[in-house]
N, CA, C and O atoms as a GROMACS GRO file, in nm:
protein
  436
    1MET      N    1   0.084  -0.118   0.000
    1MET     CA    2   0.000   0.000   0.000
    1MET      C    3   0.089   0.124   0.000
    1MET      O    4   0.183   0.135   0.079
    2ILE      N    5   0.058   0.216  -0.089
    2ILE     CA    6   0.139   0.338  -0.102
    2ILE      C    7   0.095   0.444  -0.002
    2ILE      O    8   0.177   0.501   0.069
    3ASP      N    9  -0.035   0.471   0.002
    3ASP     CA   10  -0.086   0.578   0.089
    3ASP      C   11  -0.145   0.522   0.218
    3ASP      O   12  -0.204   0.414   0.219
    4ASN      N   13  -0.129   0.597   0.325
    4ASN     CA   14  -0.200   0.570   0.449
    4ASN      C   15  -0.338   0.633   0.428
    4ASN      O   16  -0.350   0.756   0.425
    5GLN      N   17  -0.442   0.550   0.414
    5GLN     CA   18  -0.574   0.598   0.377
    5GLN      C   19  -0.626   0.706   0.472
    5GLN      O   20  -0.676   0.809   0.426
    6LYS      N   21  -0.616   0.686   0.602
    6LYS     CA   22  -0.669   0.784   0.699
    6LYS      C   23  -0.598   0.918   0.686
    6LYS      O   24  -0.662   1.022   0.681
    7LYS      N   25  -0.465   0.914   0.680
    7LYS     CA   26  -0.389   1.038   0.669
    7LYS      C   27  -0.415   1.108   0.536
    7LYS      O   28  -0.423   1.231   0.530
    8THR      N   29  -0.428   1.031   0.430
    8THR     CA   30  -0.451   1.090   0.298
    8THR      C   31  -0.587   1.156   0.291
    8THR      O   32  -0.598   1.268   0.242
    9ILE      N   33  -0.690   1.090   0.340
    9ILE     CA   34  -0.825   1.148   0.339
    9ILE      C   35  -0.828   1.273   0.427
    9ILE      O   36  -0.891   1.372   0.392
   10ALA      N   37  -0.761   1.269   0.541
   10ALA     CA   38  -0.754   1.387   0.629
   10ALA      C   39  -0.686   1.504   0.557
   10ALA      O   40  -0.731   1.618   0.568
   11LEU      N   41  -0.577   1.477   0.484
   11LEU     CA   42  -0.508   1.582   0.411
   11LEU      C   43  -0.599   1.640   0.302
   11LEU      O   44  -0.603   1.761   0.283
   12ILE      N   45  -0.670   1.554   0.232
   12ILE     CA   46  -0.761   1.602   0.127
   12ILE      C   47  -0.866   1.695   0.186
   12ILE      O   48  -0.895   1.800   0.129
   13GLU      N   49  -0.922   1.658   0.298
   13GLU     CA   50  -1.024   1.743   0.362
   13GLU      C   51  -0.965   1.879   0.402
   13GLU      O   52  -1.030   1.982   0.386
   14LYS      N   53  -0.844   1.878   0.455
   14LYS     CA   54  -0.777   2.005   0.490
   14LYS      C   55  -0.753   2.089   0.365
   14LYS      O   56  -0.774   2.210   0.366
   15MET      N   57  -0.708   2.023   0.258
   15MET     CA   58  -0.682   2.097   0.134
   15MET      C   59  -0.811   2.158   0.080
   15MET      O   60  -0.812   2.274   0.038
   16LYS      N   61  -0.919   2.082   0.081
   16LYS     CA   62  -1.048   2.134   0.033
   16LYS      C   63  -1.091   2.256   0.112
   16LYS      O   64  -1.149   2.349   0.056
   17ALA      N   65  -1.064   2.256   0.242
   17ALA     CA   66  -1.102   2.369   0.328
   17ALA      C   67  -1.018   2.493   0.300
   17ALA      O   68  -1.057   2.604   0.337
   18HIS      N   69  -0.904   2.476   0.234
   18HIS     CA   70  -0.814   2.590   0.208
   18HIS      C   71  -0.805   2.628   0.060
   18HIS      O   72  -0.718   2.707   0.022
   19LEU      N   73  -0.893   2.574  -0.023
   19LEU     CA   74  -0.892   2.608  -0.165
   19LEU      C   75  -0.930   2.753  -0.189
   19LEU      O   76  -1.012   2.807  -0.114
   20PRO      N   77  -0.874   2.817  -0.288
   20PRO     CA   78  -0.767   2.770  -0.375
   20PRO      C   79  -0.632   2.777  -0.304
   20PRO      O   80  -0.609   2.861  -0.217
   21ILE      N   81  -0.543   2.687  -0.343
   21ILE     CA   82  -0.410   2.680  -0.283
   21ILE      C   83  -0.308   2.725  -0.388
   21ILE      O   84  -0.297   2.664  -0.494
   22PRO      N   85  -0.232   2.832  -0.359
   22PRO     CA   86  -0.130   2.878  -0.454
   22PRO      C   87  -0.021   2.772  -0.471
   22PRO      O   88   0.020   2.708  -0.374
   23MET      N   89   0.024   2.755  -0.594
   23MET     CA   90   0.128   2.655  -0.621
   23MET      C   91   0.204   2.692  -0.747
   23MET      O   92   0.167   2.784  -0.821
   24VAL      N   93   0.311   2.618  -0.767
   24VAL     CA   94   0.393   2.633  -0.887
   24VAL      C   95   0.399   2.495  -0.952
   24VAL      O   96   0.433   2.397  -0.885
   25PRO      N   97   0.368   2.485  -1.080
   25PRO     CA   98   0.376   2.354  -1.146
   25PRO      C   99   0.522   2.316  -1.171
   25PRO      O  100   0.608   2.402  -1.188
   26THR      N  101   0.548   2.188  -1.174
   26THR     CA  102   0.681   2.143  -1.216
   26THR      C  103   0.694   2.172  -1.365
   26THR      O  104   0.595   2.201  -1.432
   27ILE      N  105   0.814   2.164  -1.416
   27ILE     CA  106   0.837   2.191  -1.558
   27ILE      C  107   0.759   2.092  -1.644
   27ILE      O  108   0.714   2.126  -1.753
   28LYS      N  109   0.742   1.969  -1.595
   28LYS     CA  110   0.665   1.867  -1.668
   28LYS      C  111   0.520   1.912  -1.687
   28LYS      O  112   0.465   1.900  -1.796
   29VAL      N  113   0.458   1.962  -1.582
   29VAL     CA  114   0.319   2.009  -1.590
   29VAL      C  115   0.311   2.135  -1.676
   29VAL      O  116   0.221   2.149  -1.759
   30TYR      N  117   0.404   2.226  -1.654
   30TYR     CA  118   0.406   2.350  -1.733
   30TYR      C  119   0.415   2.317  -1.882
   30TYR      O  120   0.342   2.375  -1.963
   31ASN      N  121   0.503   2.225  -1.919
   31ASN     CA  122   0.518   2.185  -2.059
   31ASN      C  123   0.392   2.118  -2.112
   31ASN      O  124   0.355   2.139  -2.228
   32MET      N  125   0.326   2.036  -2.029
   32MET     CA  126   0.203   1.970  -2.070
   32MET      C  127   0.096   2.074  -2.105
   32MET      O  128   0.025   2.061  -2.205
   33ILE      N  129   0.085   2.175  -2.023
   33ILE     CA  130  -0.014   2.282  -2.047
   33ILE      C  131   0.021   2.355  -2.176
   33ILE      O  132  -0.065   2.379  -2.261
   34HIS      N  133   0.147   2.389  -2.190
   34HIS     CA  134   0.193   2.462  -2.309
   34HIS      C  135   0.173   2.378  -2.436
   34HIS      O  136   0.133   2.432  -2.540
   35GLU      N  137   0.200   2.247  -2.429
   35GLU     CA  138   0.183   2.159  -2.545
   35GLU      C  139   0.037   2.150  -2.590
   35GLU      O  140   0.010   2.120  -2.707
   36LYS      N  141  -0.056   2.175  -2.500
   36LYS     CA  142  -0.198   2.173  -2.534
   36LYS      C  143  -0.242   2.306  -2.598
   36LYS      O  144  -0.361   2.326  -2.625
   37GLY      N  145  -0.146   2.394  -2.620
   37GLY     CA  146  -0.176   2.521  -2.687
   37GLY      C  147  -0.223   2.632  -2.597
   37GLY      O  148  -0.270   2.735  -2.644
   38VAL      N  149  -0.211   2.613  -2.468
   38VAL     CA  150  -0.254   2.717  -2.373
   38VAL      C  151  -0.136   2.809  -2.347
   38VAL      O  152  -0.032   2.767  -2.296
   39GLU      N  153  -0.153   2.935  -2.381
   39GLU     CA  154  -0.050   3.035  -2.354
   39GLU      C  155  -0.058   3.077  -2.208
   39GLU      O  156  -0.166   3.106  -2.156
   40ILE      N  157   0.055   3.078  -2.142
   40ILE     CA  158   0.059   3.110  -2.000
   40ILE      C  159   0.132   3.242  -1.981
   40ILE      O  160   0.255   3.247  -1.993
   41PRO      N  161   0.058   3.350  -1.951
   41PRO     CA  162   0.125   3.477  -1.928
   41PRO      C  163   0.213   3.470  -1.802
   41PRO      O  164   0.182   3.398  -1.708
   42LYS      N  165   0.320   3.545  -1.804
   42LYS     CA  166   0.411   3.545  -1.688
   42LYS      C  167   0.341   3.588  -1.559
   42LYS      O  168   0.387   3.553  -1.450
   43THR      N  169   0.233   3.662  -1.570
   43THR     CA  170   0.160   3.710  -1.452
   43THR      C  171   0.061   3.608  -1.398
   43THR      O  172   0.002   3.630  -1.292
   44HIS      N  173   0.041   3.496  -1.468
   44HIS     CA  174  -0.057   3.397  -1.422
   44HIS      C  175  -0.012   3.334  -1.291
   44HIS      O  176   0.103   3.291  -1.278
   45ARG      N  177  -0.102   3.331  -1.197
   45ARG     CA  178  -0.076   3.270  -1.067
   45ARG      C  179  -0.150   3.137  -1.062
   45ARG      O  180  -0.273   3.133  -1.056
   46PHE      N  181  -0.075   3.028  -1.065
   46PHE     CA  182  -0.136   2.896  -1.061
   46PHE      C  183  -0.193   2.868  -0.923
   46PHE      O  184  -0.138   2.910  -0.821
   47GLN      N  185  -0.306   2.795  -0.922
   47GLN     CA  186  -0.370   2.756  -0.797
   47GLN      C  187  -0.430   2.618  -0.812
   47GLN      O  188  -0.472   2.577  -0.921
   48ILE      N  189  -0.434   2.545  -0.702
   48ILE     CA  190  -0.511   2.422  -0.697
   48ILE      C  191  -0.654   2.465  -0.670
   48ILE      O  192  -0.680   2.534  -0.572
   49GLU      N  193  -0.745   2.424  -0.756
   49GLU     CA  194  -0.886   2.464  -0.742
   49GLU      C  195  -0.975   2.349  -0.696
   49GLU      O  196  -1.080   2.372  -0.637
   50LYS      N  197  -0.933   2.225  -0.725
   50LYS     CA  198  -1.011   2.108  -0.685
   50LYS      C  199  -0.916   1.998  -0.642
   50LYS      O  200  -0.802   1.990  -0.688
   51VAL      N  201  -0.964   1.914  -0.552
   51VAL     CA  202  -0.882   1.804  -0.501
   51VAL      C  203  -0.966   1.676  -0.500
   51VAL      O  204  -1.081   1.677  -0.455
   52HIS      N  205  -0.908   1.567  -0.551
   52HIS     CA  206  -0.976   1.438  -0.554
   52HIS      C  207  -0.876   1.329  -0.518
   52HIS      O  208  -0.755   1.349  -0.524
   53TYR      N  209  -0.929   1.215  -0.479
   53TYR     CA  210  -0.842   1.101  -0.449
   53TYR      C  211  -0.870   0.991  -0.550
   53TYR      O  212  -0.985   0.949  -0.566
   54LEU      N  213  -0.767   0.944  -0.617
   54LEU     CA  214  -0.779   0.840  -0.718
   54LEU      C  215  -0.740   0.703  -0.663
   54LEU      O  216  -0.702   0.612  -0.737
   55GLY      N  217  -0.750   0.690  -0.534
   55GLY     CA  218  -0.714   0.564  -0.470
   55GLY      C  219  -0.564   0.550  -0.457
   55GLY      O  220  -0.488   0.639  -0.494
   56ASP      N  221  -0.525   0.438  -0.403
   56ASP     CA  222  -0.384   0.413  -0.378
   56ASP      C  223  -0.302   0.418  -0.507
   56ASP      O  224  -0.187   0.461  -0.507
   57GLU      N  225  -0.362   0.375  -0.615
   57GLU     CA  226  -0.292   0.371  -0.744
   57GLU      C  227  -0.260   0.511  -0.797
   57GLU      O  228  -0.150   0.534  -0.847
   58GLY      N  229  -0.355   0.603  -0.787
   58GLY     CA  230  -0.337   0.737  -0.844
   58GLY      C  231  -0.302   0.846  -0.746
   58GLY      O  232  -0.247   0.949  -0.784
   59GLY      N  233  -0.332   0.825  -0.619
   59GLY     CA  234  -0.302   0.925  -0.517
   59GLY      C  235  -0.391   1.047  -0.526
   59GLY      O  236  -0.500   1.043  -0.583
   60ILE      N  237  -0.345   1.156  -0.467
   60ILE     CA  238  -0.420   1.281  -0.468
   60ILE      C  239  -0.397   1.350  -0.602
   60ILE      O  240  -0.283   1.368  -0.645
   61CYS      N  241  -0.506   1.388  -0.667
   61CYS     CA  242  -0.495   1.464  -0.792
   61CYS      C  243  -0.561   1.598  -0.772
   61CYS      O  244  -0.650   1.614  -0.690
   62CYS      N  245  -0.516   1.695  -0.851
   62CYS     CA  246  -0.560   1.833  -0.834
   62CYS      C  247  -0.602   1.895  -0.967
   62CYS      O  248  -0.534   1.879  -1.068
   63GLY      N  249  -0.714   1.965  -0.964
   63GLY     CA  250  -0.754   2.047  -1.077
   63GLY      C  251  -0.685   2.181  -1.059
   63GLY      O  252  -0.697   2.243  -0.954
   64ILE      N  253  -0.613   2.225  -1.161
   64ILE     CA  254  -0.537   2.349  -1.146
   64ILE      C  255  -0.591   2.458  -1.237
   64ILE      O  256  -0.651   2.432  -1.341
   65SER      N  257  -0.567   2.582  -1.196
   65SER     CA  258  -0.615   2.698  -1.271
   65SER      C  259  -0.536   2.714  -1.400
   65SER      O  260  -0.416   2.685  -1.407
   66VAL      N  261  -0.605   2.762  -1.502
   66VAL     CA  262  -0.541   2.797  -1.628
   66VAL      C  263  -0.577   2.942  -1.657
   66VAL      O  264  -0.672   2.995  -1.598
   67PRO      N  265  -0.503   3.006  -1.746
   67PRO     CA  266  -0.533   3.147  -1.775
   67PRO      C  267  -0.677   3.167  -1.821
   67PRO      O  268  -0.736   3.081  -1.886
   68ALA      N  269  -0.732   3.282  -1.786
   68ALA     CA  270  -0.868   3.318  -1.825
   68ALA      C  271  -0.884   3.308  -1.976
   68ALA      O  272  -0.793   3.342  -2.052
   69GLY      N  273  -1.000   3.262  -2.019
   69GLY     CA  274  -1.027   3.251  -2.161
   69GLY      C  275  -0.993   3.115  -2.218
   69GLY      O  276  -1.033   3.084  -2.330
   70SER      N  277  -0.920   3.034  -2.144
   70SER     CA  278  -0.885   2.900  -2.192
   70SER      C  279  -0.999   2.805  -2.160
   70SER      O  280  -1.056   2.809  -2.050
   71GLU      N  281  -1.033   2.721  -2.255
   71GLU     CA  282  -1.138   2.622  -2.232
   71GLU      C  283  -1.080   2.491  -2.182
   71GLU      O  284  -1.155   2.398  -2.152
   72ALA      N  285  -0.949   2.481  -2.175
   72ALA     CA  286  -0.884   2.358  -2.130
   72ALA      C  287  -0.895   2.343  -1.979
   72ALA      O  288  -0.904   2.442  -1.905
   73ALA      N  289  -0.896   2.219  -1.936
   73ALA     CA  290  -0.893   2.188  -1.793
   73ALA      C  291  -0.774   2.095  -1.769
   73ALA      O  292  -0.745   2.008  -1.851
   74PHE      N  293  -0.707   2.115  -1.658
   74PHE     CA  294  -0.589   2.033  -1.630
   74PHE      C  295  -0.599   1.973  -1.491
   74PHE      O  296  -0.627   2.041  -1.392
   75VAL      N  297  -0.574   1.842  -1.487
   75VAL     CA  298  -0.571   1.767  -1.362
   75VAL      C  299  -0.438   1.695  -1.358
   75VAL      O  300  -0.397   1.633  -1.457
   76THR      N  301  -0.370   1.703  -1.246
   76THR     CA  302  -0.241   1.636  -1.232
   76THR      C  303  -0.222   1.588  -1.089
   76THR      O  304  -0.292   1.632  -0.998
   77SER      N  305  -0.128   1.500  -1.072
   77SER     CA  306  -0.096   1.447  -0.941
   77SER      C  307  -0.038   1.556  -0.852
   77SER      O  308   0.036   1.643  -0.899
   78LEU      N  309  -0.072   1.551  -0.726
   78LEU     CA  310  -0.016   1.647  -0.630
   78LEU      C  311   0.136   1.639  -0.626
   78LEU      O  312   0.202   1.737  -0.593
   79THR      N  313   0.192   1.524  -0.660
   79THR     CA  314   0.338   1.510  -0.658
   79THR      C  315   0.406   1.592  -0.767
   79THR      O  316   0.528   1.610  -0.763
   80HIS      N  317   0.330   1.642  -0.864
   80HIS     CA  318   0.387   1.725  -0.972
   80HIS      C  319   0.367   1.874  -0.948
   80HIS      O  320   0.387   1.955  -1.038
   81LEU      N  321   0.326   1.910  -0.828
   81LEU     CA  322   0.302   2.051  -0.796
   81LEU      C  323   0.388   2.091  -0.677
   81LEU      O  324   0.420   2.009  -0.591
   82ARG      N  325   0.425   2.216  -0.673
   82ARG     CA  326   0.505   2.269  -0.563
   82ARG      C  327   0.424   2.376  -0.490
   82ARG      O  328   0.390   2.480  -0.547
   83ILE      N  329   0.394   2.348  -0.365
   83ILE     CA  330   0.317   2.441  -0.283
   83ILE      C  331   0.410   2.550  -0.233
   83ILE      O  332   0.526   2.524  -0.202
   84LYS      N  333   0.359   2.670  -0.226
   84LYS     CA  334   0.442   2.781  -0.179
   84LYS      C  335   0.475   2.761  -0.031
   84LYS      O  336   0.387   2.729   0.049
   85PRO      N  337   0.602   2.778   0.006
   85PRO     CA  338   0.649   2.749   0.142
   85PRO      C  339   0.573   2.820   0.255
   85PRO      O  340   0.568   2.767   0.366
   86GLY      N  341   0.515   2.934   0.231
   86GLY     CA  342   0.443   3.005   0.336
   86GLY      C  343   0.302   2.953   0.362
   86GLY      O  344   0.237   2.998   0.455
   87HIS      N  345   0.255   2.860   0.281
   87HIS     CA  346   0.117   2.813   0.295
   87HIS      C  347   0.103   2.728   0.421
   87HIS      O  348   0.194   2.655   0.459
   88LEU      N  349  -0.012   2.738   0.486
   88LEU     CA  350  -0.041   2.667   0.609
   88LEU      C  351  -0.022   2.516   0.597
   88LEU      O  352   0.021   2.451   0.692
   89LEU      N  353  -0.052   2.459   0.481
   89LEU     CA  354  -0.042   2.315   0.461
   89LEU      C  355   0.088   2.271   0.393
   89LEU      O  356   0.103   2.154   0.358
   90PHE      N  357   0.180   2.362   0.375
   90PHE     CA  358   0.304   2.332   0.304
   90PHE      C  359   0.374   2.207   0.358
   90PHE      O  360   0.404   2.115   0.282
   91LYS      N  361   0.401   2.203   0.487
   91LYS     CA  362   0.477   2.091   0.545
   91LYS      C  363   0.403   1.959   0.531
   91LYS      O  364   0.464   1.857   0.501
   92GLU      N  365   0.273   1.961   0.553
   92GLU     CA  366   0.195   1.838   0.546
   92GLU      C  367   0.187   1.786   0.402
   92GLU      O  368   0.197   1.665   0.378
   93ILE      N  369   0.169   1.877   0.306
   93ILE     CA  370   0.166   1.837   0.166
   93ILE      C  371   0.302   1.787   0.122
   93ILE      O  372   0.311   1.686   0.052
   94LYS      N  373   0.407   1.854   0.162
   94LYS     CA  374   0.544   1.814   0.127
   94LYS      C  375   0.574   1.674   0.182
   94LYS      O  376   0.636   1.593   0.114
   95ARG      N  377   0.529   1.646   0.304
   95ARG     CA  378   0.548   1.513   0.365
   95ARG      C  379   0.478   1.406   0.281
   95ARG      O  380   0.534   1.300   0.253
   96TYR      N  381   0.353   1.435   0.241
   96TYR     CA  382   0.278   1.340   0.158
   96TYR      C  383   0.353   1.316   0.026
   96TYR      O  384   0.371   1.202  -0.015
   97GLN      N  385   0.395   1.424  -0.038
   97GLN     CA  386   0.465   1.411  -0.166
   97GLN      C  387   0.592   1.327  -0.152
   97GLN      O  388   0.617   1.237  -0.232
   98THR      N  389   0.671   1.356  -0.053
   98THR     CA  390   0.798   1.285  -0.032
   98THR      C  391   0.774   1.138  -0.005
   98THR      O  392   0.840   1.052  -0.064
   99ARG      N  393   0.679   1.107   0.085
   99ARG     CA  394   0.647   0.967   0.116
   99ARG      C  395   0.600   0.893  -0.009
   99ARG      O  396   0.646   0.782  -0.036
  100ARG      N  397   0.510   0.954  -0.083
  100ARG     CA  398   0.454   0.886  -0.201
  100ARG      C  399   0.562   0.864  -0.307
  100ARG      O  400   0.571   0.755  -0.364
  101ILE      N  401   0.641   0.965  -0.334
  101ILE     CA  402   0.747   0.952  -0.434
  101ILE      C  403   0.846   0.842  -0.393
  101ILE      O  404   0.886   0.760  -0.476
  102ASN      N  405   0.884   0.840  -0.267
  102ASN     CA  406   0.978   0.738  -0.218
  102ASN      C  407   0.920   0.597  -0.229
  102ASN      O  408   0.988   0.503  -0.270
  103LYS      N  409   0.793   0.582  -0.192
  103LYS     CA  410   0.730   0.449  -0.200
  103LYS      C  411   0.716   0.404  -0.346
  103LYS      O  412   0.737   0.287  -0.377
  104LEU      N  413   0.681   0.495  -0.433
  104LEU     CA  414   0.670   0.460  -0.575
  104LEU      C  415   0.806   0.420  -0.631
  104LEU      O  416   0.816   0.325  -0.710
  105ALA      N  417   0.911   0.491  -0.592
  105ALA     CA  418   1.045   0.461  -0.639
  105ALA      C  419   1.088   0.321  -0.593
  105ALA      O  420   1.148   0.246  -0.670
  106ARG      N  421   1.056   0.285  -0.470
  106ARG     CA  422   1.091   0.152  -0.418
  106ARG      C  423   1.017   0.042  -0.493
  106ARG      O  424   1.071  -0.067  -0.514
  107GLN      N  425   0.893   0.070  -0.534
  107GLN     CA  426   0.814  -0.031  -0.606
  107GLN      C  427   0.873  -0.059  -0.745
  107GLN      O  428   0.857  -0.169  -0.798
  108HIS      N  429   0.940   0.038  -0.802
  108HIS     CA  430   0.992   0.026  -0.938
  108HIS      C  431   1.139  -0.016  -0.943
  108HIS      O  432   1.201  -0.011  -1.049
  109GLN      N  433   1.194  -0.056  -0.831
  109GLN     CA  434   1.334  -0.100  -0.829
  109GLN      C  435   1.344  -0.243  -0.871
  109GLN      O  436   1.454  -0.298  -0.875
   0.00000   0.00000   0.00000
């Protein structure tokens, strides 16, 4: 089992209570958005707008903001997002990300 179900559901509930959550996408997510033809102005502030759980296999996924006027919607794993260090849930989210990434890496060895 990758995720601790109780802790993961508790984190999701906390995240939902604090939406939207400011974040920075990894270069992989940024490139995915750009490849879909969505222009991202330098002033765009990315945010997590929705949070869902895809079970142990998929983990926590997030619906993220895109620039106004775009009809595209983007959902990605929480492990591909970087929460701003000053956010109330930063440490808890970072712990989840680190644990999940480490467990996934061990499974693929």
